[in-house]
N, C-alpha and C positions, 0 to 999 in steps of 0.2 A: 504494500500499500504506500503510495507516494506521500511525501510531506504536504501539508496544506501550502497552497501557493504563496501566501504572505510569509510564512516561515521559511520556505525555500528561497524566495527572493532575498529576504533578510540575510540568510546564510551566505548566499552567493555574493551579495554586496560586501559582507564582512570579510569573506575570503579574499575578494579582490582588493579591498583596502589593505589587508595584511600583506598581500603580494606587492602592492605598490609601496608599502612602507619598508619592506625587507629586501626587495630586489631592485636592481637598476634597470630592469627591462621595461618595455612599453606595452601597454594593454589598451586595446580599443574594443569597446563592446558594441555589438551590432544594434542593440536597442538600449541606449543610455538611460531610458526611463524604466527599463526592466518590466515591460508590460507583456511581451511575447516570449513564449518558449517554443521551440528550443532557442537558446541564446548562443550566439557565436562570439567568441573572444579571440580577436586576432592579437597574437603575441609576437613581439620582436625581441628576441634574445640579443642582448648587446654585450660586447666584451666577453664573449663565450667562445673559445676556440673549438672548432670541429673540422673534420677532414672533408676536402673536396678534391676532385680529380681535375687538374689543369695541365694542359700541354704535356700529356703523357706521364704525369707524376702527381703524387699527393701533395696538395698544398693545404693551407688553412684559411678558414673563413671565420670571422669574429662576430658577424651578425647573421642571425637565422630567423626565418619567419615561419610561424605555424598557426594553425587555427585549432581552438579548443571549442567543442560543441557541447553545451550542457542541456540535457533534456529535462522534462518535468519529473523524471524518475531519479534524478540526482538527489542525494549522494548514494542512493542504493545502486544505481547504475553508474558505471565508470564514465568519465568524460570521454568524448570521441575526439581523437587527435588526428590532424592531417598536416604533414610537413609541407611547406610551401616554397622553400628555397633549395637551391642545388646542394647536394650532399653526396658523399662517397662513404657509405657506412653499411655494414652488414645487417644492422638492426633497425635501420630507418630507410624506408623506400624513398627514392627520389619522387618528386611530385608527378612526373609523367607515368610512374608505375602505381600511383595511388596515394603516396605520402604516408602510408601506414607506419606506425611506430610500434615496434616489438619491445615491450618492457615488462619486467616483473612487477612494476608498480601497479599495472593494471590487473595482474593476476592476484596481487594481494590487496586489492582495493576493498575497503569496508566503509561503513557509515562514518567511522572516525577519521578517514582519510580527508585530505584537503588539497586545494590547488597549490598552496605554497610548497608543501612537501612533494607534490607531483612535479611541479616545475623544477625544483631542485634536483629531483631524480632525473628529469630530462637533461639537465646540465651535465650530470655525472655520466649518463649514458652517451651523450654526444662526444665527450672527450675520452671515453673508455669503451671502444667498440669490442663486442664479444664475437670474434670470428667463429667460435664453436657453435653458435646458435643463429645463423643467418636466415633471413627470409629467402624463399626459393624463387627469387627473380634473378635475371641475369646480372643486373647491377649489384644486388646485394651479395650474390655468390662470388662475383669478381672481387668485391671489397673484402669478403671473408678470405678468399685465397690470398689476396695481397697482404692483409693484416696477419695471416698465419705465418707468412714469411718475414714480414716487417712490422713488428708491433708498433702501434701508434702512440707516440708520445706527444701530448699537446704542448704547443710552445708556451713559453712564458709570454705574458702580455707585453707587446712592444711599449717602450717608455712613453711614446706619444699618445697611446691609448689609455694609459692610467690616469685617473683623476688626481691631479696634483692639488695639494692643499694650498689655499690662498694665504698669504702672509699679510697680516693687518698690523700696521704700525701706528700707534697713538690714535687708534680708532678710525684710521683712514685706510682705504684699499691701496 
């Protein structure tokens, strides 16, 4: 039995506030007034390294786009996730193959799960491909074969991407 709509909307709003407070990522909700379900949340992961295939070799991308769809059965039903940006990963399908995300977070989803923990789990999955458990698509199988031979090590964030503290002297910037 789903949550009453007013309680569900309140929970989703609270979870999004928690995400915005604790993550540097960008969130855009399809219905900012939260009147219609399913609700689509477009997420842009920023400063999060993940593998991409460029010019015949693995490179790194620091900004990733995905869509999270929350139905009226949330939180009893897992959020639906679709990857929207290019990716070279055994556990994340490229958008042209459907953009599905294979994650144990969805397997272990419960009423107590939330969007913040889920997105943090996606960050970890992105930088830690599991070539032992790929999707059975050509792109994911190629990524698994590659990462079985060459384990992926996410790069340290380039200095220019890090948020530098502002120095304030005598109350002036």
